[in-house]
N, C-alpha and C positions, 0 to 999 in steps of 0.2 A: 329661579321661578319655581314653586313647589308644585310636584307633579309632574312635569314636564322631565324626559331621559336626555339627554343629548346625543347624536349617533356618535359613534365612537371614530376617531382619525387617527388614522396610525401616524406614527413620527415621521419626521422629516428624513426621507433617505430609507427607511422602513417601509418596506411593500406591504399592505394587508392583506388580508385574507382574501385568498381567490373563490370565486362561489365553486361550487363543488362539480358542475361541470365541464370547469377548466383546468382538471387534474389531470396530466400527461403524462399517463403511463409507459405510453409507448415510448415516449423520451427516456423513463426511465431504465426502461428495457434496454436501450440503446448505452443508454451510461453503463448499463450491467456487461453487455456484450463488448461495448470498447476497454473498460476493464481486463475483464476477461481475454481481450484479445491480448494487451498490451501485455499484461504479465504472463501471460502464453509466452508469446515473445523473448521476455526476459531468459528463459529456463529453456526452450524448446533447440535454441542453438544450441545450449552445453551437448547434447548428446551428439551432435554434429559434426563437431569439431574436429573428428579422426576424419572422417572423411571428407570434408571442404579440407586437409591439409594434405589428406589423396589427391583430392579433384585437380585442386590449385599448384600444387610440386609445390609445398611450402613448408616450413618445422611445423611441430606441434604447439612452439610458444608464440608465432606469428597468426598462426590460426585461432589462437585462445582469443586475439584482438577481436575478432569478429565478436565475441560476446563482451569480452570486456572494454571494449569502445565505444557500444551501444552503451552498457552501464554507466560507464561514466558520464556521458553527454548529458544521461536521465538527470541523476542525482547533483551536479553542477549547474543544472539551469531549472531543477527544482523553483527554488524560490524566486530569480529573474520572472519566472512565468507567473508566479503568482503575482507579482505586484503590476505585470502588464494587463493581466484578468481582469483587477480590481480596477483599472483604468476603461479598458475599453470593452468588456462584457464576454459574455459566453458564448453565443452562439457564432460568432465568426471565429472565433478564433479555434473552437473544435472540430466545423467545416474543414477549416487549412489545416490543423493538423490530423484532421483523419484522412486529409486527400493525401496531404505529405507524407503520410506513416505509411499508405499504400502503395504511393510510388517510390519510398524509400527501398520498402518490397523487394518492390519489382526490379528495382536498379539491383537490390542484391543477390536476388535469383540470377540476374542475367551477368555477373559479373566476369570477365574473363580472367581477370588476375587480384591477389591479394588486396594490391594497394586498392583496386575498385572496390572492391568488400567491406574493408576498413571505412572506407570514407561513405560507403552511402551507411552502413550502418551508425556513425557517428551522427550523421543527420537523421538518423531515422531515431537514434535516441533522443536528440532535440526536441521533433516531433513528439514524443512520446512523454515528453518531460510536463506538455502542452496538456496531452490528455489526461497523466495523472493526477493532475491539478485540479483539472476541467469536470472531471466525468461524479465529483461528489456534490460540486456545483451546481454543474445540471439537474443532475435526482432531486438537490435540496429547494430547487427553484420552479419544479413541474410540477409541484403537489400543494398542495394547504398546509401549513405550519403546523396543524395536528396531524398530518400522514408524513411526518420530516422522516422520523426514526425507520419507520417501515421500508421508503422510497431509500433513505440510504444504505441500507442494511443488502438491498441489491450489488450494487457495485462493491460494497465491501465484504460480500459473500464471494463474489462470482470473482471477482482480482484474484485472493488465493488459491480458489480454484483452479484458475485458470496457472499459477505456477505451481499447483500439484499435479497438474496433468501434463505439463509440457513435456517432462521426458518419456511417457509414454505414447503420447501422441508422437515423440518424434521419432520413439523408435519404430514404431509403424511406418510412419513414412520413409523412414531411410532403408525399412526392407524391400520396399516397394518400390518407389520412387524414386530416390537418391536426394542427396543433401539442399539441392536447389528449392525441393518443394517443401523446407521447413520455412522458405522463408513466402511463399506461393500461399499457404492455406490460411493465411490472415487476410488473404485480400478479397475476397465472397464479403466477410464480415465489413470489412474498413467500406466497403460499396453500398451496401445496403442503409450500414449508420451513416453514411452520406447522402443518400437516398431520401431516407426520413426526414432528419436533419434540413434538408434542403427544400422540403415543400414549403409551398405560399401558406402562411401562418404558421410558421413550424418555431415562434418564438418562445422559449421560455416564459411559465406564468410569470414570472418578475423577475427583471431584468436589472439586477441592480448594479448603478453603476455611480462610483464616486464624482462629487461636482467639481472637485477642483480640477484646474485648467491642464491638458494633457501633456505630459513632460515632454520636453524637447531631447534627443537623442544628443548629448554633448559626452566631451572627452571624459568627466569625471565620470558620469555614469557607467558608460564604458568601461572603465576605470575602475571601477566597484564590482560589475557585472565578473570581470575578470578575474579579479583578488577572489571573491569568493567562489569561481568555481573552478582557479587554480589550488583553492584549498579542501573543499570540499571534494574533487576529484582526486587530489592526492592522499587525503584521509580515508575516500574508500577504496582507493587502491593498493594503500596498506592494509587496510584488513579484509580484501580478499587474498592477497597472497601470500599472508600471515596463515591459508590454511595450509600452504604449505611448508610452510616452516616459521617457529614465531620471531624472530630476529626481523621478518620485514615488518613488526607492529612498532620497530626502531624508526620507522619512514615516517608515523604518523606525526612526530614531531615535526617535522618539514610542513603542516601542515597548520600548525599555530601562528606563526606570524603572518601570513597572508587571513587569516580568518580573522585574526585578532584586530588586524589594521582595518577588515569589513565593519566589524563590527562595530569599530569608534570613529565611524566614517560616516557620510547622509547614506548610506543605500542599511546599514543595520540597525542607525539608533530606530528609525521606527518599527522594525517589527520588534526591537527588542521590548520597546514601549506597549507592543500589543501583547507580548508572551504575559507579561506583568499584570493583565487580566486574572483578576482570583479563579485560580483552577486549572488555567490552561497550561502555565507550565508544568504541575504535576500531571494532569495527562496525556503529556505527550511524553514525559519522562516514563507514563505506565505504556505507551505505545511501541516507545523503543525496546522497553524490558521485555513485554511480551513478543514479539516481533524478535528479539534474542531469544529467548526462551524457546519457541517454537524451531528457528533457527539448525539451535544448536541439539536439540531433540532429535531434528529430522536427520542430519548429519549424523549424529550417533547411534541412532536405531539401525539405518540402513548399511552403515558400514559394519555394525557390528552383526548384525544378520547376516552378511555376505562373509566378511574375511573369517569373522571368529566363529560363527555357527555352522558355514556352509552352506546356506540355503542358494537358490539360484535366484537370479536377478527377476526372474518372474515371480517365484515367489514371496521374494522380500517386495517388490512394488504389489501383490495384492494383499500384502498385510498392511502396508502402508496406504493404503485409500483405506482403510478404516476411519481414518483422520478427516480426508476432504468430504465423505462422506457424513459424517457427522457434524460438521462442519454446515455440508448442503442440508440437512434437515434441518438445522437450529437456527441458521441465519434467520429466516423469513420472521420465526417464532419471535427469534429477540425483539423485531421490529414492531410486532403487533405488539408485543406486551410494555414495549416503553410507549408504543403510540395511546395506547387504551385510553379511553375520556376519562379526563382531568376531572370533570363535573358530575358524578354519580352523587348521588345523596348517603347516606347511611343506611336509608332502608333500603335502596334500591343495589346496594352490594358495595364491595370495597372499592375503593380510587384505584386508580393504575399504579403499576409499579412504578413507573417513571425510568428515562434514560438511565440515569446514575446506579440507582438499582440493580438492572438487569444488567449493565457493564460492571458492576463488580462481583455479581453472581456468577456471568461468565467468565471471569478474572480467574475467581475462585475455582471455580470447574477445571480451566486449564491446568492450574497451577495442581489441582488434586491427581490429573492423569497423570501429571509427569511426575509428581510425588508416586504414585503407586508404582509407572517403571521401577521408580527405584528399589522397591518389595520384590522383584524378580531377583531369584537367585541363579542358580546356574541353568535353570531351564527357562531358555527365550522360545517357548515355543510359536507359533506362529498365531496360534488363537490367545493364549495367553498377552502377547503384546497387543495383539488389534483392537480387544475391548477397551485396552487402556488408552490405545491411541482415539478409540472411540469418545472416549469420553473428554480427553482433551480438547477432540475438534467437534462438539459438541457446545463447549466453553466458550471456543474464540471464534463460533458460529453464533454464540448470541451477544458474547462484545461487540463483535465489529462495529455494525450498524449503531446501535445505543451510544458505544464512543466516541464515533464520527460526528453525530449528533449533536452531542454533550458539546463536543470542542468546537464543531462550526456555529452552534447556539450561542456559545459564549463573545463570538468573535464580535470585532464591529464592523456593519452593515459594509461597512465600504473596502473592508479587509477581509473578508468573509477566503478570496481566493488566495489571500496572502497565508493566511492559518492555515488552510487547505497545503497548502505547498509544503507550510513547515512539520504538516502530521505524516505528508507523503515524506519526507525527508529522514524525521526520527526513524518510519518504519524502515525505510531503506537501510538506512545506516545499523539499525536491530538486526537486519536479515544477513548483513556482510559481518556485524561481531559476532553473531552464535557462532558460527563454524569456528573463528577466527579464535576465538575462547576457547572453545570445547578443543582446540587440536593442542593450543598450550596447556590446559588440564592434563588431556591425556598424555603426553608428551612429558611432563611432569611426573605424574605418578605412575606413569609404566606401562604395559600391554597389562598387567594383571587387573590390576584395579582400573584402567585408563578408564572406560566405558561409565563404572558406577559416577566418579570421582566428573567426568564431563556430562550426567545426569542429574546432579545435582547441583553442578552448575547452572543449569539450563530452570530445574525446577527453582532455585534460587530467584531467579532472575523473573518467572512468572508469580510466584511468590510476592515479590516486590512490587508487584503491580497492582496489586489488590490493596492495600495500604492508599496509595498514590492516586488509585480511583474514589475511595470510600471516603477519603477528608473531604467533604466541601473546603468551597472559598471562603473569604473573610464574609461574606456576603449570604444571605440566607439563599438555601438553594432550590432557588424557583425554576420552573419550567423555562429553559433556554430558547423562546420564541424571539 
């Protein structure tokens, strides 16, 4: 009928825009806090391993499993957690994971012997996997689509900041309160987040669930999960231990058979199908490359400043803070630029940058910062290193939220958590791969040129992320809402 306008109806299974008043920024803040806490937990324990070994009267190798057990559990269960979240929704899973994460932290602090501590940390890693997957989903579903990148930049920025600040916070706690305090420091944040999400009417704006029947737990599904967990955990273990010697990389070959069998089975085929969505696989590659470049850079710069230049741990830590400071400043800006209104007329001003443009710009700035580190000669003064790290940090801050929004927006509505879990897996593997490759490069080239070769590797990885994000998919690059 001419002259009439039909009301817009959202596609089946896809939630429409929420009214302005329904944006729940408090939930976005909770997602950011829990991301910060989860990533803080992954790094803060590392500085307490020597004290744990002394306190529980065990070897350093045994104490290392207080950190490694949690990391392996997180990475091994990321993908299964994503599939379950797509089936059962976000809010209940976040509440259970937050409570379980906090409880396991208390059990870790109360551990009377090493076996207790390691078991509690493995269980905490399982709850941590759910938190890692659900935080970007919670942020995305708590606001209107046009605010998506801004909301997702909160956990995307605060999470890495937690990882960067973990060693500094852990050192302060160890000096004044002892090793058990590193497990207790997260409890107030978990309690606050649980209280906010448990309030009446605290359901996210758009709780999207698959309409398919809920899967029954069968021997086959448990077998698929076990294959995936064994393969991913073995791969992460090989990459982590490779920092102590490149020969550990040979252990990665043992991960191939279970992962290949999982990919060919009922558990892996749906996920492989999702990753065939145009641009998704390249975006995952960019996330892995940036994470590897950042982790390699962080490892090399800290080691070089302390071991080769003789700087104190305090001076090194203050120098390295330039990266998270730059990231913290640029993170909110990246979300705002990606979310700027796409409906401006030519007369009213330029259209928005868009998530892809901001993500590419951020990746390019990160690569530039790492390339500038290569220009350092014999003078590795703290000031010269710090401003280069700040450039790289600004790039990572601009990149985080828009990349997450780009990936999650391209995902099918009933597979958002699954795609979120694959992004987290790519990032986790990149964090483990970076130091391993840097150590290998350092060992091959020798002490004299080792730092430069490892930094060149880090810069190459970051540069690789730029074309991976810049190239559009087979379809036009529309706004992924």
